[in-house]
Structures are given as C-alpha cells and as structure tokens.
MDTraj code that builds the backbone (N, CA, C; nanometers):
import mdtraj as md
import numpy as np

residues = "MET ILE GLY LYS GLN THR LYS GLY THR LEU PHE GLY GLY CYS VAL ARG TYR VAL LEU LYS GLU GLU LYS SER LYS LEU LEU GLU ALA VAL GLY VAL ASP GLY SER PRO GLU GLN MET ALA GLU GLN PHE GLU LEU GLN ALA LEU LEU ASN ASP LYS VAL LYS ASN ILE VAL GLY HIS THR SER LEU ASN PHE SER PRO GLU ASP SER GLU ARG MET LYS SER ASP ASP ALA LEU MET LEU GLN ILE ALA HIS ASP TYR MET LYS LEU MET GLY ILE GLU ASN THR GLN TYR ILE ILE ALA ARG HIS ILE ASP ARG GLU HIS PRO HIS CYS HIS ILE VAL PHE ASN ARG VAL ASP ASN ASP GLY LYS THR ILE SER ASP LYS ASN ASP PHE ARG ARG ASN GLU LYS ALA CYS LYS MET LEU THR ALA LYS TYR ARG LEU HIS PHE ALA ASN GLY LYS ASP HIS ILE LYS GLU GLU ARG LEU ARG PRO TYR ASP ARG ALA LYS HIS GLU ILE TYR LYS ALA LEU LYS GLU GLU LEU PRO LYS VAL GLN SER TRP MET ASN".split()
xyz = np.array([
    [-1.5455, -2.8771, 5.1003],
    [-1.5247, -2.8028, 5.2232],
    [-1.3754, -2.7743, 5.2387],
    [-1.3471, -2.6546, 5.2797],
    [-1.2094, -2.6124, 5.3045],
    [-1.2012, -2.5598, 5.4466],
    [-1.0987, -2.5983, 5.5188],
    [-1.0746, -2.5461, 5.6527],
    [-0.9586, -2.4493, 5.6492],
    [-0.9829, -2.3290, 5.6960],
    [-0.8778, -2.2267, 5.6984],
    [-0.8403, -2.2016, 5.8442],
    [-0.7149, -2.2284, 5.8777],
    [-0.6702, -2.2232, 6.0160],
    [-0.5851, -2.1007, 6.0454],
    [-0.6033, -2.0481, 6.1649],
    [-0.5144, -1.9435, 6.2155],
    [-0.4927, -1.9697, 6.3641],
    [-0.3860, -1.9122, 6.4143],
    [-0.3557, -1.9206, 6.5572],
    [-0.3230, -1.7800, 6.6045],
    [-0.3393, -1.7569, 6.7325],
    [-0.3098, -1.6245, 6.7839],
    [-0.2802, -1.6271, 6.9322],
    [-0.2565, -1.5089, 6.9860],
    [-0.2175, -1.4983, 7.1265],
    [-0.3253, -1.4364, 7.2147],
    [-0.4267, -1.3730, 7.1548],
    [-0.5331, -1.3091, 7.2329],
    [-0.6701, -1.3485, 7.1782],
    [-0.7628, -1.3769, 7.2678],
    [-0.8956, -1.4211, 7.2264],
    [-0.9911, -1.3063, 7.1937],
    [-0.9700, -1.1888, 7.2506],
    [-1.0665, -1.0790, 7.2400],
    [-1.1115, -1.0473, 7.0989],
    [-1.0194, -1.0144, 7.0105],
    [-1.0534, -0.9763, 6.8743],
    [-1.1152, -1.0903, 6.7955],
    [-1.0628, -1.2108, 6.8153],
    [-1.1133, -1.3274, 6.7419],
    [-1.2579, -1.3574, 6.7816],
    [-1.2855, -1.3585, 6.9113],
    [-1.4215, -1.3881, 6.9584],
    [-1.5185, -1.2789, 6.9143],
    [-1.4760, -1.1528, 6.9232],
    [-1.5634, -1.0430, 6.8779],
    [-1.5952, -1.0566, 6.7294],
    [-1.4945, -1.0893, 6.6484],
    [-1.5170, -1.1059, 6.5042],
    [-1.6140, -1.2202, 6.4768],
    [-1.5908, -1.3335, 6.5380],
    [-1.6717, -1.4533, 6.5120],
    [-1.8162, -1.4340, 6.5591],
    [-1.8356, -1.3555, 6.6632],
    [-1.9702, -1.3377, 6.7188],
    [-2.0346, -1.2043, 6.6838],
    [-1.9844, -1.1362, 6.5791],
    [-2.0453, -1.0103, 6.5357],
    [-2.1936, -1.0316, 6.5099],
    [-2.2771, -0.9592, 6.5805],
    [-2.4222, -0.9841, 6.5805],
    [-2.4870, -0.9844, 6.4431],
    [-2.4528, -0.8875, 6.3594],
    [-2.5240, -0.8751, 6.2322],
    [-2.4871, -0.9828, 6.1309],
    [-2.3815, -1.0592, 6.1565],
    [-2.3425, -1.1573, 6.0568],
    [-2.3218, -1.2979, 6.1118],
    [-2.3585, -1.3232, 6.2373],
    [-2.3310, -1.4549, 6.2916],
    [-2.4449, -1.5084, 6.3771],
    [-2.4387, -1.6390, 6.3979],
    [-2.5343, -1.7085, 6.4835],
    [-2.4535, -1.8087, 6.5653],
    [-2.4541, -1.7939, 6.6957],
    [-2.3821, -1.8861, 6.7827],
    [-2.4536, -2.0201, 6.7826],
    [-2.3849, -2.1244, 6.7387],
    [-2.4439, -2.2579, 6.7350],
    [-2.4165, -2.3347, 6.8639],
    [-2.2988, -2.3115, 6.9240],
    [-2.2653, -2.3839, 7.0464],
    [-2.1503, -2.3142, 7.1174],
    [-2.1569, -2.3142, 7.2492],
    [-2.0479, -2.2646, 7.3325],
    [-2.0271, -2.3661, 7.4449],
    [-1.9049, -2.4131, 7.4601],
    [-1.8727, -2.5107, 7.5633],
    [-1.7599, -2.4545, 7.6498],
    [-1.7858, -2.4422, 7.7786],
    [-1.6846, -2.3939, 7.8727],
    [-1.6753, -2.2435, 7.8830],
    [-1.7552, -2.1721, 7.8037],
    [-1.7584, -2.0255, 7.8094],
    [-1.9029, -1.9804, 7.7904],
    [-1.9349, -1.8636, 7.8457],
    [-2.0677, -1.8066, 7.8218],
    [-2.0649, -1.6570, 7.8468],
    [-2.1777, -1.5927, 7.8202],
    [-2.1886, -1.4488, 7.8390],
    [-2.1625, -1.3723, 7.7111],
    [-2.1180, -1.2489, 7.7274],
    [-2.0879, -1.1616, 7.6137],
    [-1.9566, -1.2067, 7.5501],
    [-1.9282, -1.1591, 7.4276],
    [-1.7982, -1.1927, 7.3666],
    [-1.6790, -1.1549, 7.4552],
    [-1.6891, -1.0427, 7.5232],
    [-1.5805, -1.0002, 7.6117],
    [-1.5646, -1.0964, 7.7292],
    [-1.6777, -1.1414, 7.7864],
    [-1.6724, -1.2360, 7.8978],
    [-1.6170, -1.3713, 7.8513],
    [-1.6583, -1.4139, 7.7321],
    [-1.6069, -1.5401, 7.6782],
    [-1.4560, -1.5319, 7.6595],
    [-1.4099, -1.4220, 7.6019],
    [-1.2657, -1.4053, 7.5788],
    [-1.1892, -1.4120, 7.7103],
    [-1.2437, -1.3491, 7.8125],
    [-1.1788, -1.3511, 7.9442],
    [-1.1728, -1.4936, 8.0006],
    [-1.2804, -1.5710, 7.9816],
    [-1.2831, -1.7089, 8.0294],
    [-1.1821, -1.7958, 7.9531],
    [-1.1701, -1.7733, 7.8226],
    [-1.0682, -1.8427, 7.7435],
    [-0.9281, -1.8097, 7.7980],
    [-0.9032, -1.6810, 7.8206],
    [-0.7716, -1.6362, 7.8677],
    [-0.7380, -1.6957, 8.0044],
    [-0.8373, -1.7038, 8.0930],
    [-0.8133, -1.7599, 8.2263],
    [-0.7705, -1.9058, 8.2181],
    [-0.8370, -1.9832, 8.1347],
    [-0.7984, -2.1242, 8.1219],
    [-0.6586, -2.1371, 8.0633],
    [-0.6220, -2.0482, 7.9734],
    [-0.4896, -2.0533, 7.9111],
    [-0.3782, -2.0359, 8.0141],
    [-0.4102, -1.9751, 8.1272],
    [-0.3098, -1.9569, 8.2328],
    [-0.2660, -2.0901, 8.2942],
    [-0.3410, -2.1971, 8.2679],
    [-0.3040, -2.3292, 8.3194],
    [-0.1749, -2.3814, 8.2581],
    [-0.1337, -2.3255, 8.1440],
    [-0.0119, -2.3714, 8.0764],
    [0.0563, -2.2513, 8.0119],
    [0.1565, -2.1986, 8.0791],
    [0.2237, -2.0792, 8.0281],
    [0.3270, -2.1096, 7.9195],
    [0.3428, -2.2370, 7.8819],
    [0.4366, -2.2732, 7.7756],
    [0.3762, -2.2547, 7.6367],
    [0.2431, -2.2465, 7.6287],
    [0.1766, -2.2322, 7.4989],
    [0.1713, -2.0838, 7.4634],
    [0.2365, -2.0480, 7.3544],
    [0.2392, -1.9073, 7.3118],
    [0.1128, -1.8709, 7.2335],
    [0.0798, -1.9509, 7.1324],
    [-0.0393, -1.9258, 7.0510],
    [-0.1562, -2.0055, 7.1083],
    [-0.2247, -1.9447, 7.2030],
    [-0.3306, -2.0138, 7.2768],
    [-0.4621, -2.0195, 7.2004],
    [-0.4785, -1.9314, 7.1022],
    [-0.6035, -1.9226, 7.0270],
    [-0.5976, -2.0146, 6.9057],
    [-0.6934, -2.1056, 6.8963],
    [-0.7114, -2.1843, 6.7755],
    [-0.8362, -2.1341, 6.7048],
    [-0.8267, -2.1081, 6.5754],
    [-0.9411, -2.0568, 6.4999],
    [-0.9419, -2.1231, 6.3632],
    [-1.0519, -2.1885, 6.3320],
    [-1.0683, -2.2516, 6.2014],
    [-1.2010, -2.2082, 6.1430],
    [-1.1995, -2.1665, 6.0176],
    [-1.3265, -2.1445, 5.9489],
    [-1.3456, -2.2598, 5.8520],
    [-1.4625, -2.3217, 5.8604],
    [-1.4990, -2.4297, 5.7689],
    [-1.5859, -2.3691, 5.6608],
    [-1.5362, -2.3708, 5.5385],
    [-1.6014, -2.3054, 5.4255],
    [-1.6537, -2.4101, 5.3281],
    [-1.7824, -2.4017, 5.2999],
    [-1.8477, -2.4974, 5.2124],
    [-1.8666, -2.4354, 5.0746],
    [-1.8791, -2.5196, 4.9748],
    [-1.8991, -2.4741, 4.8381],
    [-2.0324, -2.4008, 4.8254],
    [-2.0384, -2.2969, 4.7415],
    [-2.1677, -2.2327, 4.7153],
    [-2.2715, -2.3330, 4.6631],
    [-2.2237, -2.4408, 4.6003],
    [-2.3153, -2.5441, 4.5515],
    [-2.3857, -2.6185, 4.6652],
    [-2.3318, -2.6085, 4.7862],
    [-2.3937, -2.6718, 4.9028],
    [-2.4854, -2.5758, 4.9782],
    [-2.5012, -2.4543, 4.9268],
    [-2.5795, -2.3518, 4.9964],
    [-2.7225, -2.3955, 5.0255],
    [-2.7881, -2.4497, 4.9262],
    [-2.9281, -2.4882, 4.9429],
    [-2.9437, -2.5892, 5.0564],
    [-2.8540, -2.6853, 5.0599],
    [-2.8594, -2.7901, 5.1612],
    [-2.8204, -2.7392, 5.2994],
    [-2.7246, -2.6477, 5.3050],
    [-2.6681, -2.6044, 5.4330],
    [-2.7354, -2.4811, 5.4926],
    [-2.8075, -2.4031, 5.4103],
    [-2.8482, -2.2698, 5.4557],
    [-2.9380, -2.2701, 5.5792],
    [-3.0184, -2.3701, 5.5969],
    [-3.1062, -2.3698, 5.7143],
    [-3.0834, -2.4901, 5.8048],
    [-2.9754, -2.5641, 5.7800],
    [-2.9503, -2.6846, 5.8581],
    [-2.8347, -2.6623, 5.9562],
    [-2.8653, -2.5943, 6.0658],
    [-2.7636, -2.5688, 6.1679],
    [-2.7133, -2.6990, 6.2299],
    [-2.8015, -2.7966, 6.2450],
    [-2.7629, -2.9244, 6.3060],
    [-2.6577, -2.9953, 6.2210],
    [-2.6734, -2.9922, 6.0886],
    [-2.5757, -3.0547, 6.0001],
    [-2.4417, -2.9828, 6.0095],
    [-2.4444, -2.8508, 6.0066],
    [-2.3208, -2.7741, 6.0156],
    [-2.2499, -2.8027, 6.1485],
    [-2.3270, -2.8106, 6.2562],
    [-2.2705, -2.8387, 6.3882],
    [-2.2106, -2.9794, 6.3923],
    [-2.2783, -3.0768, 6.3329],
    [-2.2269, -3.2143, 6.3305],
    [-2.0957, -3.2216, 6.2525],
    [-2.0885, -3.1528, 6.1403],
    [-1.9651, -3.1509, 6.0609],
    [-1.8527, -3.0858, 6.1420],
    [-1.8838, -2.9764, 6.2117],
    [-1.7831, -2.9086, 6.2955],
    [-1.7342, -3.0020, 6.4062],
    [-1.8255, -3.0752, 6.4697],
    [-1.7857, -3.1703, 6.5743],
    [-1.6950, -3.2799, 6.5173],
    [-1.7325, -3.3334, 6.4026],
    [-1.6506, -3.4374, 6.3395],
    [-1.5118, -3.3832, 6.3053],
    [-1.5078, -3.2611, 6.2546],
    [-1.3803, -3.1972, 6.2212],
    [-1.2930, -3.1850, 6.3462],
    [-1.3533, -3.1363, 6.4544],
    [-1.2772, -3.1178, 6.5779],
    [-1.2208, -3.2509, 6.6284],
    [-1.3012, -3.3546, 6.6219],
    [-1.2547, -3.4861, 6.6668],
    [-1.1369, -3.5338, 6.5818],
    [-1.1490, -3.5202, 6.4497],
    [-1.0406, -3.5612, 6.3606],
    [-0.9125, -3.4806, 6.3847],
    [-0.9277, -3.3562, 6.4266],
    [-0.8121, -3.2692, 6.4499],
    [-0.7591, -3.2780, 6.5934],
    [-0.8235, -3.3582, 6.6781],
    [-0.7773, -3.3726, 6.8163],
    [-0.8125, -3.2545, 6.9046],
    [-0.9171, -3.1821, 6.8676],
    [-0.9623, -3.0666, 6.9466],
    [-1.0695, -3.1183, 7.0422],
    [-1.0250, -3.1641, 7.1580],
    [-1.1152, -3.2259, 7.2545],
    [-1.0804, -3.1790, 7.3947],
    [-1.1770, -3.1908, 7.4859],
    [-1.1557, -3.1586, 7.6270],
    [-1.1077, -3.0144, 7.6445],
    [-1.1705, -2.9229, 7.5737],
    [-1.1308, -2.7825, 7.5842],
    [-1.2508, -2.6914, 7.5617],
    [-1.2316, -2.5649, 7.5914],
    [-1.3351, -2.4641, 7.5664],
    [-1.3415, -2.4347, 7.4170],
    [-1.4637, -2.4107, 7.3676],
    [-1.4766, -2.3720, 7.2271],
    [-1.6112, -2.3062, 7.2017],
    [-1.6158, -2.2341, 7.0919],
    [-1.7419, -2.1825, 7.0387],
    [-1.7475, -2.2175, 6.8899],
    [-1.8691, -2.2412, 6.8428],
    [-1.8922, -2.2637, 6.7008],
    [-2.0009, -2.1657, 6.6591],
    [-1.9709, -2.0833, 6.5601],
    [-2.0663, -1.9834, 6.5129],
    [-2.0787, -1.9910, 6.3620],
    [-2.2012, -1.9832, 6.3168],
    [-2.2301, -1.9814, 6.1733],
    [-2.2281, -1.8360, 6.1260],
    [-2.1667, -1.8100, 6.0113],
    [-2.1691, -1.6758, 5.9535],
    [-2.2618, -1.6732, 5.8334],
    [-2.3291, -1.5614, 5.8168],
    [-2.4275, -1.5458, 5.7090],
    [-2.3941, -1.4249, 5.6215],
    [-2.2649, -1.3893, 5.6170],
    [-2.2234, -1.2685, 5.5455],
    [-2.1660, -1.2950, 5.4063],
    [-2.1649, -1.4174, 5.3609],
    [-2.1114, -1.4512, 5.2294],
    [-2.2093, -1.5425, 5.1576],
    [-2.1887, -1.5596, 5.0248],
    [-2.2801, -1.6471, 4.9512],
    [-2.2525, -1.7941, 4.9788],
    [-2.1325, -1.8257, 5.0267],
    [-2.1041, -1.9656, 5.0610],
    [-2.1272, -1.9870, 5.2110],
    [-2.1874, -2.1005, 5.2473],
    [-2.2082, -2.1280, 5.3886],
    [-2.0734, -2.1514, 5.4580],
    [-2.0591, -2.1022, 5.5798],
    [-1.9379, -2.1283, 5.6557],
    [-1.9613, -2.1069, 5.8044],
    [-1.8760, -2.1694, 5.8823],
    [-1.8823, -2.1514, 6.0275],
    [-1.7402, -2.1353, 6.0800],
    [-1.7320, -2.0811, 6.2004],
    [-1.6039, -2.0583, 6.2666],
    [-1.5996, -2.1384, 6.3950],
    [-1.4851, -2.1998, 6.4185],
    [-1.4590, -2.2699, 6.5438],
    [-1.3452, -2.1940, 6.6124],
    [-1.3702, -2.1466, 6.7323],
    [-1.2648, -2.0848, 6.8123],
    [-1.2464, -2.1746, 6.9336],
    [-1.1228, -2.2161, 6.9582],
    [-1.0981, -2.3072, 7.0701],
    [-0.9709, -2.2696, 7.1437],
    [-0.9656, -2.3141, 7.2689],
    [-0.8496, -2.2901, 7.3527],
    [-0.7495, -2.4019, 7.3295],
    [-0.6272, -2.3674, 7.2935],
    [-0.5232, -2.4686, 7.2720],
    [-0.4680, -2.5219, 7.4033],
    [-0.5116, -2.4648, 7.5151],
    [-0.4823, -2.5204, 7.6467],
    [-0.6100, -2.5894, 7.6919],
    [-0.6042, -2.7224, 7.7072],
    [-0.7273, -2.7945, 7.7379],
    [-0.7664, -2.7811, 7.8850],
    [-0.8750, -2.8454, 7.9218],
    [-0.9299, -2.8333, 8.0572],
    [-0.8358, -2.8858, 8.1650],
    [-0.7385, -2.9672, 8.1278],
    [-0.6413, -3.0218, 8.2224],
    [-0.5069, -2.9495, 8.2151],
    [-0.4986, -2.8429, 8.1371],
    [-0.3749, -2.7666, 8.1244],
    [-0.2791, -2.8225, 8.0204],
    [-0.3222, -2.9237, 7.9458],
    [-0.2365, -2.9821, 7.8422],
    [-0.2551, -2.9066, 7.7108],
    [-0.1522, -2.9151, 7.6266],
    [-0.1541, -2.8457, 7.4985],
    [-0.2268, -2.9285, 7.3929],
    [-0.3146, -2.8643, 7.3183],
    [-0.3748, -2.9278, 7.2012],
    [-0.2756, -2.9070, 7.0875],
    [-0.2246, -3.0177, 7.0373],
    [-0.1147, -3.0144, 6.9399],
    [-0.1542, -2.9459, 6.8095],
    [-0.0568, -2.8745, 6.7548],
    [-0.0748, -2.8189, 6.6208],
    [0.0272, -2.8793, 6.5245],
    [0.0864, -2.9916, 6.5649],
    [0.1857, -3.0584, 6.4803],
    [0.1198, -3.1091, 6.3524],
    [0.1773, -3.0722, 6.2401],
    [0.1262, -3.1125, 6.1076],
    [-0.0210, -3.0778, 6.0884],
    [-0.0671, -2.9720, 6.1517],
    [-0.2107, -2.9431, 6.1461],
    [-0.2599, -2.9046, 6.0070],
    [-0.1735, -2.8497, 5.9225],
    [-0.2197, -2.8156, 5.7878],
    [-0.2447, -2.9420, 5.7054],
    [-0.1593, -3.0417, 5.7213],
    [-0.1818, -3.1696, 5.6518],
    [-0.3044, -3.2410, 5.7086],
    [-0.3131, -3.2429, 5.8419],
    [-0.4278, -3.3083, 5.9057],
    [-0.5575, -3.2380, 5.8676],
    [-0.5537, -3.1056, 5.8576],
    [-0.6695, -3.0269, 5.8176],
    [-0.7158, -3.0662, 5.6778],
    [-0.6218, -3.0744, 5.5848],
    [-0.6557, -3.1098, 5.4469],
    [-0.7197, -3.2487, 5.4410],
    [-0.6611, -3.3427, 5.5135],
    [-0.7125, -3.4798, 5.5148],
    [-0.8523, -3.4846, 5.5776],
    [-0.8706, -3.4144, 5.6892],
    [-1.0006, -3.4129, 5.7571],
    [-1.1080, -3.3516, 5.6674],
    [-1.0747, -3.2428, 5.5998],
    [-1.1723, -3.1770, 5.5115],
    [-1.2128, -3.2677, 5.3959],
    [-1.1162, -3.3367, 5.3369],
    [-1.1480, -3.4283, 5.2268],
    [-1.2366, -3.5430, 5.2758],
    [-1.2041, -3.5971, 5.3930],
    [-1.2836, -3.7071, 5.4489],
    [-1.4279, -3.6635, 5.4754],
    [-1.4434, -3.5462, 5.5351],
    [-1.5777, -3.4988, 5.5704],
    [-1.6562, -3.4560, 5.4465],
    [-1.5878, -3.4018, 5.3473],
    [-1.6550, -3.3656, 5.2224],
    [-1.7140, -3.4911, 5.1582],
    [-1.6376, -3.5996, 5.1588],
    [-1.6874, -3.7258, 5.1029],
    [-1.7963, -3.7859, 5.1916],
    [-1.7732, -3.7879, 5.3230],
    [-1.8694, -3.8491, 5.4163],
    [-2.0072, -3.7842, 5.4060],
    [-2.0109, -3.6522, 5.3983],
    [-2.1379, -3.5796, 5.3957],
    [-2.1856, -3.5480, 5.2542],
    [-2.1174, -3.6034, 5.1547],
    [-2.1520, -3.5847, 5.0137],
    [-2.1633, -3.4367, 4.9773],
    [-2.0604, -3.3625, 5.0153],
    [-2.0533, -3.2206, 4.9821],
    [-1.9772, -3.2058, 4.8505],
    [-1.9765, -3.0861, 4.7958],
    [-1.9085, -3.0606, 4.6688],
    [-1.7612, -3.0303, 4.6919],
    [-1.6776, -3.0931, 4.6118],
    [-1.5355, -3.0626, 4.6132],
    [-1.5123, -2.9382, 4.5281],
    [-1.4118, -2.8608, 4.5646],
    [-1.3791, -2.7386, 4.4898],
    [-1.3353, -2.7745, 4.3483],
    [-1.3655, -2.6864, 4.2539],
    [-1.3317, -2.7090, 4.1134],
    [-1.1949, -2.6558, 4.0758],
    [-1.1165, -2.6155, 4.1698],
    [-0.9844, -2.5630, 4.1379],
    [-0.9757, -2.4150, 4.1675],
    [-0.8730, -2.3532, 4.1109],
    [-0.8419, -2.2150, 4.1444],
    [-0.8965, -2.1142, 4.0448],
    [-0.9789, -2.1572, 3.9522],
    [-1.0255, -2.0666, 3.8482],
    [-1.1399, -1.9758, 3.8924],
    [-1.2049, -2.0061, 4.0018],
    [-1.3198, -1.9267, 4.0461],
    [-1.2917, -1.8502, 4.1747],
    [-1.1664, -1.8217, 4.2004],
    [-1.1268, -1.7510, 4.3221],
    [-1.1557, -1.6020, 4.3069],
    [-1.2054, -1.5421, 4.4134],
    [-1.2279, -1.3971, 4.4146],
    [-1.0969, -1.3309, 4.4572],
    [-1.0208, -1.2917, 4.3593],
    [-0.8867, -1.2402, 4.3836],
    [-0.8856, -1.1167, 4.4729],
    [-0.9870, -1.0338, 4.4609],
    [-0.9898, -0.9102, 4.5410],
    [-0.9986, -0.9371, 4.6911],
    [-1.0403, -1.0584, 4.7286],
    [-1.0537, -1.0933, 4.8702],
    [-0.9287, -1.1604, 4.9270],
    [-0.8309, -1.1901, 4.8396],
    [-0.7109, -1.2587, 4.8853],
    [-0.6191, -1.1646, 4.9628],
    [-0.5502, -1.2205, 5.0602],
    [-0.4466, -1.1459, 5.1315],
    [-0.3273, -1.1311, 5.0364],
    [-0.2403, -1.0331, 5.0613],
    [-0.1276, -1.0097, 4.9683],
    [-0.0449, -1.1354, 4.9397],
    [-0.0132, -1.2141, 5.0421],
    [0.0667, -1.3347, 5.0224],
    [-0.0073, -1.4332, 4.9328],
    [-0.1353, -1.4561, 4.9601],
    [-0.2149, -1.5493, 4.8793],
    [-0.2373, -1.4956, 4.7383],
    [-0.2506, -1.3640, 4.7252],
    [-0.2675, -1.3032, 4.5932],
    [-0.1423, -1.3259, 4.5082],
    [-0.0251, -1.3124, 4.5691],
    [0.1004, -1.3352, 4.4961],
    [0.1096, -1.4809, 4.4497],
    [0.0745, -1.5737, 4.5367],
    [0.0761, -1.7157, 4.4980],
    [-0.0214, -1.7410, 4.3832],
    [-0.1366, -1.6774, 4.3876],
    [-0.2358, -1.6974, 4.2824],
    [-0.1878, -1.6382, 4.1495],
    [-0.1190, -1.5260, 4.1544],
    [-0.0630, -1.4660, 4.0327],
    [0.0403, -1.5590, 3.9704],
    [0.1242, -1.6214, 4.0527],
    [0.2237, -1.7171, 4.0024],
    [0.1520, -1.8357, 3.9384],
    [0.0485, -1.8855, 4.0050],
    [-0.0302, -1.9970, 3.9515],
    [-0.0864, -1.9628, 3.8125],
    [-0.1464, -1.8428, 3.8009],
    [-0.2054, -1.8027, 3.6724],
    [-0.0994, -1.7907, 3.5633],
    [0.0172, -1.7336, 3.5968],
    [0.1243, -1.7179, 3.4985],
    [0.1745, -1.8542, 3.4514],
    [0.1918, -1.9466, 3.5453],
    [0.2375, -2.0811, 3.5079],
    [0.1328, -2.1533, 3.4241],
    [0.0082, -2.1383, 3.4594],
    [-0.0992, -2.2049, 3.3853],
    [-0.1052, -2.1534, 3.2417],
    [-0.0800, -2.0243, 3.2251],
    [-0.0837, -1.9649, 3.0917],
    [0.0353, -2.0096, 3.0064],
    [0.1521, -2.0239, 3.0658],
    [0.2733, -2.0576, 2.9913],
    [0.2912, -2.2074, 2.9704],
    [0.2353, -2.2883, 3.0550],
    [0.2573, -2.4328, 3.0491],
    [0.2234, -2.4968, 2.9136],
    [0.1141, -2.4595, 2.8479],
    [0.0854, -2.5214, 2.7165],
    [0.1899, -2.4918, 2.6098],
    [0.2663, -2.3840, 2.6261],
    [0.3672, -2.3440, 2.5269],
    [0.5011, -2.4144, 2.5470],
    [0.5200, -2.4758, 2.6633],
    [0.6470, -2.5376, 2.6966],
    [0.6587, -2.6745, 2.6354],
    [0.7748, -2.7022, 2.5754],
    [0.7971, -2.8336, 2.5139],
    [0.8929, -2.9183, 2.5954],
    [0.9777, -2.8547, 2.6739],
    [1.0678, -2.9285, 2.7618],
    [1.1065, -2.8383, 2.8788],
    [1.1752, -2.8944, 2.9774],
    [1.2189, -2.8161, 3.0932],
    [1.3318, -2.7209, 3.0565],
    [1.3941, -2.7406, 2.9422],
    [1.5097, -2.6610, 2.9065],
    [1.4751, -2.5317, 2.8352],
    [1.3573, -2.5161, 2.7810],
    [1.3264, -2.3903, 2.7107],
    [1.1970, -2.3306, 2.7562],
])
top = md.Topology()
chain = top.add_chain()
for i, resn in enumerate(residues, 1):
    res = top.add_residue(resn, chain, resSeq=i)
    for name in ("N", "CA", "C"):
        top.add_atom(name, md.element.get_by_symbol(name[0]), res)
traj = md.Trajectory(xyz[None], top)
C-alpha cells in the first residue's frame, strides 16, 4: 500500500474529483453531507475557525497493489478499516472527512479528504507527514498482509507528473550505468 498526499487551499475541486459519480463510491462522510458542492462548503465553513492554516485541504489516496485486487475489490469494510487505521496513525482525528473508493483503475484505491482545521479550530499537523505516511503505510501493509511494491520497474511512466517522470528517468539511467561502475572516481 502506498499513500499519496496532497494539500490545498480549496475543497471544491478536490471533493468533486473524489466523488465523481462514474468512478467512485462514497464509503463514509463525517461532519459533512449533501452534494459535493454542499460538502465543500461545509468543509470551508469549518476552516474559518482557524485563519492561520493556509492549506486547509488534506487529501490522501491509499493505493493498493494490483495483487490485492481480488481480496479488496468487493470488501468495502476492509478498505474503510484500513483508511481509519491510517487516519489514526497520521493523527487525523476530530475533524470532518470523507472516504471514497475509486473504481477507475486496475489497482484498488480510496481517497481520504479531510479538514486540517479540526472541530475545535485546532490545526491537524502536517509536520514530517511524508515520513509518517511511509511508516504508516508499511505498518498497515504488514498488519493486513497486503503486498509490498516490487520496486520501480513496473511504473506506468505515461501517468507520471513531469517532476516524477524526471526522477524516474534519473533512476533508470543510474540503474543502467551502475553495473559498469568500478569505483566512485570513474
């Protein structure tokens, strides 16, 4: 399982994307309800409790290995439990959130959208969240006996963003040249 995190300043586009009817299934909504537009408005209203938080939108997609497809494809309860465990490990508590399963790719995945301003107006920390995310994903992958990724050799390069594509090109070039290197000097 891999968690991909983003942050933003407006809920509208994120909620609309996550709840696109033809490719998603809402598994849970806490503190918000109605249409995607109404949910976004409710998220925005709560964010007014703390005007110091610039990136009020928390968005994580939890992506499972295609090898877990058979097990995950019809088990919404399992996906929801993993999402809850992830949120707890990441300190995403006492706030509004939605969890939606997407069915538009061959690998099972879900999206968590949450308000970084909690119900009491306090900030949900994003300190070291990339490290905490990696640790939480590894723990949950082991706990639920999911498949660990096999490395970077099976990446769909055409789907990468330009920055990630450049990093992947560097990785491939280094991997190709490394067997030829005999020392750091040549």
